[in-house]
C-alpha positions in Angstrom: -6.5 27.9 45.3 -9.9 27.7 46.2 -10.9 26.9 49.6 -12.7 24.2 51.7 -12.4 20.4 52.2 -12.0 17.4 49.9 -15.5 16.3 49.4 -17.0 19.8 49.0 -14.4 21.1 46.1 -15.0 17.4 44.3 -18.9 17.9 44.8 -18.2 21.1 42.7 -16.0 20.4 40.5 -19.1 17.8 39.4 -21.2 20.3 39.0 -19.1 22.4 37.0 -18.0 19.2 34.6 -22.2 18.7 34.2 -22.9 22.6 32.8 -19.7 21.8 30.7 -16.9 24.0 32.4 -14.1 21.5 32.1 -11.2 24.3 32.8 -13.3 25.0 36.8 -14.1 21.6 37.0 -10.3 20.4 36.3 -9.2 23.4 38.3 -11.4 22.6 41.9 -10.6 18.7 41.1 -6.9 19.6 41.4 -7.8 21.5 44.5 -9.6 18.9 45.9 -6.3 16.7 45.0 -3.9 19.3 47.3 -6.8 19.5 50.0 -6.7 15.5 50.7 -3.8 14.2 49.0 -4.8 10.4 50.2 -7.9 10.7 48.1 -8.0 8.6 44.9 -11.2 11.1 43.7 -9.5 14.2 42.6 -7.1 11.8 40.5 -10.4 10.5 38.3 -12.0 13.2 37.7 -8.7 15.0 36.4 -7.8 11.9 34.5 -11.2 11.7 32.8 -11.1 15.2 31.9 -8.2 15.2 30.2 -9.1 11.9 28.3 -11.9 13.8 27.4 -9.7 16.0 25.7 -7.0 13.9 24.4 -4.3 14.5 26.5 -3.7 10.8 27.3 -0.8 11.0 28.4 -1.8 13.1 31.1 -4.6 10.9 32.0 -2.5 8.0 32.1 -0.4 9.4 34.4 -3.1 10.9 36.7 -5.2 7.3 36.8 -1.9 6.2 38.0 -2.4 8.4 41.2 -5.5 7.2 41.7 -4.4 3.6 41.9 -1.9 3.7 43.6 -3.8 5.6 46.5 -6.1 3.3 46.0 -4.7 -0.1 44.7 -8.2 -2.5 44.9 -10.3 0.3 43.0 -10.6 -2.0 40.1 -12.6 0.5 38.2 -9.4 2.8 38.5 -7.3 0.1 37.1 -9.7 -0.1 33.9 -9.3 3.7 33.4 -6.1 3.8 33.8 -5.4 1.1 31.3 -7.8 2.6 28.4 -5.8 5.8 28.7 -2.3 3.9 28.6 -3.7 1.8 25.3 -5.0 5.5 23.7 -1.7 6.6 24.6 0.0 4.1 22.8 1.5 2.2 25.6 0.0 -1.5 24.4 2.1 -3.6 27.0 1.7 -1.5 30.1 -2.2 -1.3 29.3 -2.6 -5.0 29.2 -1.0 -5.1 32.5 -3.1 -2.4 34.2 -6.2 -4.2 32.4 -5.1 -7.7 34.1 -5.0 -5.8 37.4 -8.6 -4.8 37.0 -9.6 -8.3 36.3 -7.6 -10.0 39.0 -9.5 -7.6 41.1 -13.0 -8.1 39.2 -12.6 -11.1 36.6 -16.3 -10.4 35.7 -15.5 -7.1 34.7 -16.6 -7.3 30.7 -15.8 -3.7 30.1 -12.0 -4.3 31.6 -11.9 -7.9 29.9 -13.3 -5.8 26.3 -10.4 -3.3 26.7 -7.7 -6.4 27.6 -8.7 -7.6 23.9 -8.5 -4.2 22.4 -5.0 -3.4 23.9 -3.4 -6.8 22.7 -4.9 -6.5 19.3 -2.5 -3.0 19.4 0.8 -4.8 20.6 0.1 -7.9 18.0 -0.9 -10.6 20.6 -3.5 -11.6 18.1 -4.2 -15.1 20.0 -4.5 -13.3 23.1 -7.0 -11.1 21.9 -9.1 -13.5 20.0 -9.3 -15.0 24.0 -10.4 -11.6 25.4 -12.7 -11.0 23.2 -14.6 -14.8 23.3 -14.4 -14.0 26.8 -16.8 -11.0 26.7 -18.7 -12.7 24.6 -19.3 -15.7 27.0 -20.8 -13.3 29.3 -22.7 -11.3 26.9 -23.5 -12.9 23.5 -24.8 -9.4 22.1 -22.0 -7.5 22.6 -21.9 -6.2 19.1 -18.0 -4.2 19.4 -16.7 -7.5 21.0 -17.9 -9.8 18.0 -16.8 -7.0 15.6 -13.3 -6.4 17.1 -13.4 -10.2 17.2 -14.0 -10.5 13.3 -11.2 -7.9 12.4 -8.6 -10.0 15.0 -9.4 -12.9 12.5 -9.2 -11.0 9.5 -5.4 -9.8 10.7 -4.6 -13.5 11.5 -5.9 -14.3 8.1 -9.1 -16.6 9.4 -11.7 -15.1 6.5 -14.3 -17.8 7.5 -14.3 -16.9 10.8 -13.8 -13.2 10.0 -17.1 -13.3 8.1 -19.2 -14.6 10.5 -18.8 -12.6 12.8 -18.9 -9.3 10.3 -22.3 -11.1 9.5 -23.2 -11.8 12.9 -22.5 -8.2 13.5 -24.8 -6.5 10.3 -27.8 -9.1 11.6 -27.8 -7.9 14.9 -27.3 -4.2 13.7 -28.1 -3.6 9.9 -26.6 -0.1 9.7 -23.1 -1.1 11.2 -21.1 0.6 8.3 -17.6 -0.4 9.8 -19.0 -4.2 10.1 -20.1 -4.0 6.3 -17.2 -2.2 5.4 -14.5 -4.5 7.0 -17.1 -7.4 5.4 -16.4 -6.8 1.9 -13.0 -6.5 1.9 -12.7 -10.0 3.4 -15.2 -10.9 0.5 -13.0 -9.1 -2.0 -9.5 -10.3 -1.2 -11.0 -14.2 -1.2 -12.1 -12.8 -4.6 -16.2 -13.2 -3.9 -16.3 -9.9 -5.7 -20.6 -10.4 -6.3 -20.8 -10.8 -2.9 -18.7 -7.9 -1.7 -20.5 -5.3 -4.5 -23.8 -7.0 -2.6 -22.6 -6.0 0.9 -21.3 -2.3 -0.1 -24.9 -1.6 -1.8 -26.9 -2.8 0.8 -24.9 -0.8 3.4 -24.6 2.2 1.1 -28.8 2.4 1.0 -28.5 3.3 5.1 -25.0 5.3 4.3 -25.3 7.1 1.3 -22.8 9.4 2.3 -19.9 7.3 3.5 -16.9 7.9 1.5 -15.2 5.3 2.4 -18.1 2.8 1.4 -17.8 4.4 -2.0 -14.2 4.3 -2.1 -14.6 0.4 -1.3 -16.7 0.0 -4.1 -14.7 1.1 -6.3 -12.1 -0.8 -5.6 -14.4 -4.2 -6.2 -15.1 -2.5 -9.6 -12.2 -2.1 -10.7 -10.6 -5.8 -10.4 -14.4 -6.2 -12.5 -13.5 -4.1 -15.0 -15.9 -1.7 -14.7 -13.9 0.7 -14.5 -16.6 3.6 -15.5 -18.6 2.3 -12.5 -15.5 2.2 -10.5 -14.4 5.8 -11.1 -18.0 6.7 -10.7 -17.8 5.6 -7.2 -14.7 7.2 -6.5 -15.3 10.2 -7.7 -18.3 10.2 -5.0 -16.1 9.2 -2.0 -13.5 12.0 -2.9 -16.7 14.3 -3.3 -17.8 13.2 0.0 -14.5 13.7 1.5 -12.3 15.8 -0.5 -9.5 15.0 1.8 -9.0 11.6 2.0 -5.6 10.9 0.2 -6.5 6.7 -0.1 -9.6 7.9 -1.8 -8.2 10.3 -4.6 -4.8 7.4 -4.8 -8.0 4.6 -6.0 -9.5 7.1 -8.1 -6.4 8.5 -10.1 -4.5 5.0 -10.0 -7.5 3.5 -11.7 -7.6 5.9 -14.6 -4.1 4.8 -15.8 -5.7 0.9 -16.4 -8.4 3.5 -18.8 -7.8 2.4 -22.6 -7.1 5.8 -24.8 -7.2 8.0 -21.9 -5.4 11.2 -22.8 -1.9 11.7 -20.9 -3.3 15.3 -20.2 -6.5 14.2 -18.7 -4.3 12.2 -16.5 -2.0 14.8 -15.6 -5.1 17.2 -14.8 -6.6 14.6 -12.3 -3.2 14.1 -10.8 -2.8 17.6 -10.5 -6.2 18.4 -9.0 -5.1 16.4 -6.4 -1.9 17.8 -5.7 -3.8 21.4 -5.4 -5.9 20.1 -2.5 -2.8 18.7 -0.7 -0.7 22.1 -1.2 -4.1 23.8 0.2 -3.9 22.2 3.1 -0.8 22.2 3.8 1.5 24.8 5.6 4.3 26.6 3.3 7.9 24.7 3.9 10.7 26.8 5.3 13.5 27.5 4.0 16.7 25.0 3.7 20.0 24.9 5.4 21.5 22.0 4.0 25.1 22.6 2.7 25.1 23.3 -1.1 28.5 21.7 -1.5 27.8 19.7 -4.7 30.4 17.0 -4.4 30.0 16.0 -0.6 28.1 12.9 0.4 24.4 12.9 0.2 21.8 11.9 2.8 19.1 10.2 0.5 15.7 9.5 2.4 13.7 6.5 0.7 9.7 6.1 1.8 7.4 3.9 1.0 4.8 1.5 2.7 6.7 -1.5 0.6 10.1 -2.3 2.6 8.4 -6.4 2.6 7.4 -8.9 0.7 6.1 -6.8 -2.2 7.2 -5.8 -6.1 9.3 -2.8 -5.1 11.5 -4.5 -2.9 12.7 -6.6 -5.8 13.9 -3.7 -7.4 15.0 -1.4 -4.2 17.4 -4.0 -2.5 20.3 -4.2 -4.9 20.7 -0.8 -4.6 20.6 -0.4 -1.0 22.8 -3.8 -1.1 25.3 -1.3 -3.4 25.4 2.5 -2.3 28.6 3.9 -2.4 28.5 5.2 1.0 31.4 8.2 -0.2 28.3 8.9 -2.4 25.2 8.4 -0.3 24.5 7.9 2.8 20.9 5.9 3.0 18.0 6.6 5.1 14.6 4.2 4.9 11.4 6.0 6.2 9.5 2.8 6.3 5.7 2.8 6.4 5.7 -1.2 6.6 1.9 -2.2 7.9 3.3 -6.1 8.7 7.1 -6.2 8.7 8.2 -9.6 7.2 11.3 -11.3 6.2 11.8 -9.5 3.6 12.0 -6.8 6.1 14.8 -7.6 8.0 16.6 -8.0 5.2 16.2 -4.7 3.6 16.8 -2.9 7.4 20.1 -4.7 7.7 21.2 -3.1 4.7 20.3 0.6 6.0 21.9 1.4 9.2 19.4 4.7 9.3 16.0 3.1 9.5 13.0 4.9 10.8 10.0 3.1 11.3 7.2 5.5 10.6 4.0 3.5 10.1 1.3 5.1 11.7 3.0 8.7 12.9 1.5 11.4 11.5 2.5 13.0 7.9 3.8 16.5 9.5 5.6 14.3 12.3 7.4 12.4 9.4 8.2 15.3 7.5 10.2 17.1 10.7 11.9 13.5 11.5 13.2 13.8 7.9 14.0 17.6 8.1 15.7 16.5 11.4 17.8 13.7 9.9 18.9 16.6 7.3 18.1 14.4 4.1 19.3 16.1 0.9 17.2 14.0 -1.3 13.8 12.3 -0.1 12.5 9.8 -2.5 9.3 8.9 -2.7 8.4 4.8 -3.9 4.8 4.6 -3.8 3.1 7.3 -5.8 -0.7 6.8 -5.0 -0.3 2.8 -4.6 -1.8 1.5 -1.6 -0.5 2.8 2.1 1.6 5.6 0.0 2.8 8.7 2.0 2.8 11.0 -0.2 1.4 14.0 1.5 5.1 14.0 3.4 6.2 15.7 0.3 4.0 18.2 0.0 5.6 19.7 3.5 8.8 20.1 1.3 11.2 18.1 4.2 14.0 18.1 2.1 15.5 20.4 -0.3 15.6 17.8 -3.4 12.3 15.6 -3.9 12.0 13.2 -6.9 9.3 10.3 -6.7 10.6 6.9 -8.5 9.8 3.1 -9.0 6.8 2.5 -7.5 4.0 4.2 -9.7 4.2 5.1 -12.9 2.9 8.0 -13.8 2.6 12.0 -12.0 2.1 12.3 -8.2 0.9 15.8 -9.2 2.7 17.7 -6.3 4.3 20.7 -7.1 6.7 20.1 -4.2 8.2 17.1 -6.0 10.9 18.3 -8.4 11.7 14.9 -10.3 11.0 11.7 -11.4 13.6 9.1 -11.9 13.4 7.3 -14.9 15.1 6.8 -18.2 15.2 7.5 -22.1 13.3 4.2 -23.1 10.1 5.1 -20.8 10.1 8.4 -21.3 12.1 10.1 -24.1 11.7 13.4 -24.7 8.4 15.2 -24.5 7.8 12.6 -21.7 8.0 16.1 -19.9 4.6 17.0 -20.6 3.3 14.0 -18.9 3.9 15.2 -15.6 4.1 17.8 -12.9 8.1 16.7 -11.9 11.4 17.0 -14.2 12.8 13.3 -15.6 15.5 12.7 -14.2 17.0 9.8 -16.5 19.4 7.2 -15.7 21.3 6.4 -18.2 21.1 2.6 -19.3 17.2 2.3 -17.4 15.3 3.2 -14.9 15.4 -0.3 -12.7 17.7 -3.1 -11.3 15.8 -6.5 -10.6 16.8 -9.1 -8.0 15.5 -12.6 -8.9 13.4 -14.3 -6.6 15.3 -16.7 -4.6 11.7 -19.4 -4.9 12.5 -19.6 -8.7 12.6 -23.0 -9.9 14.9 -23.9 -12.8 14.1 -23.5 -16.5 12.5 -26.1 -18.1 12.2 -26.7 -21.9 9.9 -25.1 -24.4 6.8 -26.7 -23.8 5.4 -26.9 -27.5 8.2 -29.4 -28.1 6.0 -31.9 -25.8 2.7 -30.3 -25.8 2.6 -30.3 -29.8 1.4 -26.6 -29.5 2.7 -23.0 -28.7 1.1 -21.5 -25.8 1.1 -17.8 -25.5 0.7 -16.6 -21.5 0.6 -13.5 -19.0 0.3 -14.2 -15.2 -0.4 -9.9 -15.6 -3.3 -8.5 -12.9 -6.0 -9.3 -14.9 -7.2 -5.4 -14.4 -4.9 -4.7 -17.1 -6.5 -7.7 -19.3 -9.7 -5.3 -20.9 -11.2 -5.3 -24.5 -8.2 -3.8 -26.4 -6.1 -6.1 -25.2 -8.3 -9.4 -25.4 -8.7 -7.6 -29.1 -5.3 -7.6 -29.8 -4.1 -11.2 -28.5 -7.0 -12.6 -30.4 -5.4 -11.5 -33.3 -2.4 -13.3 -32.0 -4.1 -16.8 -31.4 -6.1 -16.6 -35.0 -2.6 -15.8 -36.8 -1.3 -19.1 -34.8 -3.4 -22.1 -35.7 -3.8 -24.2 -33.1 -2.0 -22.1 -30.3 -3.0 -21.7 -26.6 -3.6 -18.7 -24.1 -2.7 -19.4 -20.8 -3.4 -17.2 -18.1 -3.0 -17.0 -13.8 -4.2 -14.9 -11.3 -5.6 -15.7 -8.0 -8.7 -13.4 -8.7 -9.7 -16.1 -11.6 -11.2 -17.7 -8.2 -14.0 -15.2 -9.0 -16.3 -16.6 -11.8 -17.4 -13.1 -12.4 -13.8 -11.9 -13.5 -13.4 -15.7 -15.5 -16.4 -15.1 -17.6 -15.6 -11.7 -18.3 -12.0 -12.6 -19.8 -13.3 -15.8 -21.6 -16.5 -13.9 -22.8 -14.1 -11.2 -24.3 -12.4 -13.8 -26.1 -15.5 -15.2 -27.4 -16.4 -12.2 -28.8 -13.6 -11.5 -30.3 -13.7 -14.9 -32.0 -11.2 -17.6 -30.2 -12.8 -20.7 -28.7 -12.9 -20.8 -24.6 -11.2 -23.9 -25.0 -7.8 -22.3 -26.3 -7.7 -20.0 -23.3 -7.2 -21.2 -19.9 -7.8 -18.9 -16.8 -5.6 -20.7 -13.8 -6.3 -19.9 -10.3 -3.7 -20.3 -7.7 -2.5 -18.2 -5.0 0.3 -15.8 -5.7 2.0 -16.4 -2.3 2.7 -19.6 -3.6 5.9 -17.6 -5.1 7.3 -21.1 -6.7 4.7 -22.9 -7.8 3.4 -19.4 -9.5 6.6 -19.3 -11.2 6.3 -22.7 -12.2 3.4 -21.8 -14.3 6.2 -20.6 -17.1 7.1 -24.0 -17.3 4.0 -24.2 -19.7 4.6 -21.1 -21.9 6.5 -20.4 -25.2 5.9 -17.0 -25.3 4.1 -13.8 -23.0 2.1 -11.2 -24.3 2.5 -7.9 -22.3 -0.3 -5.4 -21.3 -1.3 -1.9 -22.5 -2.0 0.9 -21.5 -0.6 -0.4 -18.4 2.1 -2.9 -19.4 3.6 -5.4 -16.6 6.7 -4.9 -15.0 7.8 -7.5 -12.5 5.6 -10.0 -14.4 8.0 -9.2 -17.0 10.8 -9.5 -15.2 9.7 -13.1 -13.7 8.7 -14.1 -17.0 12.1 -13.4 -18.5 13.9 -15.2 -15.5 12.0 -17.8 -16.2 13.5 -18.3 -19.7 10.0 -17.2 -21.3 10.6 -13.8 -23.9 7.9 -11.1 -23.8 6.3 -9.0 -26.9 5.7 -6.0 -25.6 3.9 -2.7 -27.5 5.5 0.5 -26.8 2.7 3.1 -25.7 2.6 7.0 -25.6 3.2 7.3 -21.1 6.0 5.8 -18.8 3.1 3.3 -17.8 2.5 1.6 -21.3 6.4 1.5 -21.5 8.0 -0.4 -19.4 8.2 -3.0 -21.1 10.4 -0.7 -23.8 12.8 0.0 -20.7 13.0 -3.5 -19.5 13.3 -5.4 -23.2 16.4 -2.6 -24.2 18.2 -3.6 -20.6 17.8 -7.6 -21.6 19.3 -6.8 -25.0 15.8 -7.9 -26.4 15.1 -5.1 -28.5 13.5 -6.9 -31.4 10.8 -7.5 -28.8 9.7 -4.4 -29.0 6.9 -3.7 -31.0 5.8 0.6 -31.9 2.2 -0.8 -33.2 -0.6 -3.5 -33.2 0.5 -5.0 -36.4 4.0 -5.3 -35.3 2.9 -6.9 -31.8 1.5 -9.4 -34.1 4.0 -10.1 -36.3 7.0 -10.4 -33.1 4.8 -12.8 -31.4 3.6 -15.0 -34.9 7.2 -14.5 -35.4 8.9 -16.1 -32.4 5.8 -18.3 -32.2 6.9 -20.1 -35.5 11.0 -20.3 -34.7 11.0 -23.2 -32.1 14.8 -23.4 -32.2 15.1 -19.7 -31.4 12.7 -19.8 -28.6 14.6 -23.3 -27.0 18.0 -21.1 -27.4 16.2 -17.6 -25.4 15.0 -20.3 -23.1 17.9 -21.9 -22.2 20.5 -19.1 -22.2 17.7 -16.1 -20.8 19.9 -16.7 -17.4 23.1 -15.5 -18.2 21.6 -13.0 -21.0 19.9 -11.7 -17.6 23.3 -11.8 -15.5 25.0 -10.0 -18.0 23.0 -7.3 -19.0 22.2 -4.1 -16.9 18.5 -5.2 -15.3 20.9 -7.5 -12.9 23.9 -5.3 -12.6 23.1 -4.2 -9.0 26.9 -2.3 -8.5 26.6 -0.9 -12.4 22.8 0.6 -11.6 23.3 2.1 -8.2 26.2 4.2 -9.8 24.2 5.8 -12.6 21.4 5.9 -9.8 23.9 7.6 -7.9 24.7 9.6 -10.7 21.5 10.7 -11.5 20.7 11.9 -7.5 24.2 13.9 -7.7 22.7 15.4 -10.8 19.4 16.7 -9.2 21.4 17.8 -6.2 23.7 20.1 -7.9 20.9 22.1 -9.7 19.5 22.7 -6.2 23.2 24.0 -5.3 23.1 26.0 -8.3 19.9 27.6 -7.1 18.0 26.1 -10.0 16.0 23.2 -8.6 14.2 21.3 -11.3 15.6 22.8 -14.1 
C-alpha cells in the first residue's frame, strides 16, 4: 500500500492516469479510498478507469459507493447511470439518471443518457420525451437527433424518423450511421430509389464502410438488379470478412439468380463456413449418453419465434412433440416478441431467450443444457445465429426449414428435407447429409385470419385470372417469359400480382416493362399494392385469382400453402435443387401431383389445362380445405412422429460413432 494522505494519493493517481499508467493510477486511487473512506473522489477515479477498461459492473459498483458518500453529487449519479446502462441494468440506470436530474434539472448529458436508457428498456415514448428535452436545450445536439430518429423508426413512425435523419445529415453530411438508418427506413417504405441515392452519397464519403455496401446490396436486390447487388455484397465482405450478416445477404441473394450452377452455390457457402471455422475454437468432446432409445433433448435455434413464415411450420411440431421421444428446447433470438412468440413459448417449457447474447455464450448454454440435437431454423436469413453451430455445442447438428440451401458449415451434420425436395443426388448440393423425412419435409398451420374460400372469380369476371403473391425478387426475367407464354396461350386471361413492394414505381415499372417486352399488354397485368401485414386483406386477394403460378429458381413455400388454403391451385416447376423443388413437395403432400411440371412446356400446358376446366377449378376450390385437412401437409401429430423418427435416425448414427453417415 502506498502511503500518504488521500489528497496527495489522488493527485499522484491523476498524474499516472495522464501519462497512461492506468494500473498505477488505479492502485493509487484505491489507496486514497483506504486513506479516507469518506471521500467519494477515489471511487469516481476507480469507476472511471474500470469503465475505460470495459469492466462496467465494477465501474457501476465504484460509482454507487461515490453516490452513497456524496448523495447530492449530480455528476456521480450520471456516471453511475451510464455504467449501469452499459452493464445492461437499464431500469437501474433510469433511476440513477433521474436522481441526477432531480439534483441538476438542466444537466443535458444526463437527459441524453436517460433517453438512451429508456430506449434500451423499450420505453420508447419516454425516450422520445428525453431526447426532445435535450433538443429543446440544445437544438444542435446531433446525437440526440440521431437517437430520436432511431426511436421513431423502432416505434413505426417513419415520417418522423426520416425527418430526424435528414436533419442529422444536413448538419453533418458525413454521418454514416444516419445515412445507413435513413436508407433503411426509406427501403422499408418502398422508396428504393431514394434509399439508393442516400447510400451512394454516403459511400462517396465512406468508400470502405462495409455496412453501407451491404445496405446498398439489399436495395439493389429488391430492384432485381442482382448482378449489382452481389457486387455490393462482395465489397461489403471484402471490407468486413467476418461480418456474417453481409455474407448471409450475399449467399441468400445468390439463390435468386437464374441458372447458377449448384456447385457454385455450394462453393460460396463453403467459403463462408471455412471463414467461420478459422475464427472459432475447436469444439471439445461431448459426453452425452449414447443410448439410442432414450428421450432426446432437441434444441431449436431461431430468430423467428414470432409472426414469421417459419412459425407457421414450427408450431405444429412444438404442439405435438411426444415427451417420451423428444424434450424440446427453444433458443429464441427474437428482436421483437409478439403474440406468436407468447403462443410458442407456452408450448416449450425449456425456453431460452438468447437475443443479444454472444454466439460463444449461446453455445455454452446449449452445451450446459445437454442438448443432443441442435436444429438451426434460419440458415443465412435475417437474424441468423448460425455461428453458434460452428462451436459444435451439441453432438448432432442440423439445419431445417428457414433456408433452402446448405449452411456451408462443416459442423452441421444434417439437413432435414424429403425425397421430393431433395431426390437422390442432392448430397452433392450441400456440406450436410440429407435427412429425409418420410411423407414430406413440413407441416403447415393455416393462418387464423384467413377469410372463407370464395367461388372461382372467372365465373363473374368472364376471364381467367392467374396470380402470385410471392416476393417480387422471385419474379425474374425467366419467370416473366414463362408466365407470358401462359397468358398468350389463354386468350383474354389476366395476371394479378400483389406485394407491398409494388408501392415503388421502380418495382412496378420493372415488372410491367418485362411483360411488355415479352409481348403482353401491360393492361393484362395488375401489380397491386397493399400492406402484407394486413393478413386478412392480403389473403382475400385470392378471391380474385383462379390459378396460382409458381416462381423459379426460388419457388414459393408459405405463399404456396396460403394459396392452397384459399382454394387456389398452384402450378409449380420442378427445379434442380431444394430452393426450386419446395413446390414439388407441397403439391405431393397435398395430393396434387398433376400440378407439378417437369419442364417449362409442361408448366404452360398444365396452367392452360386448369384454366380451361372451370368445373374442375370450382371443385378444387370448394374442396381444397378438406383436402388439406386430410393430407400430410396439415397432419401435425403424424408429421411430428415422422420428424422425431428422422431425429432418432440422426441420433443413432452418432451413437454408433458414425456421425453424418
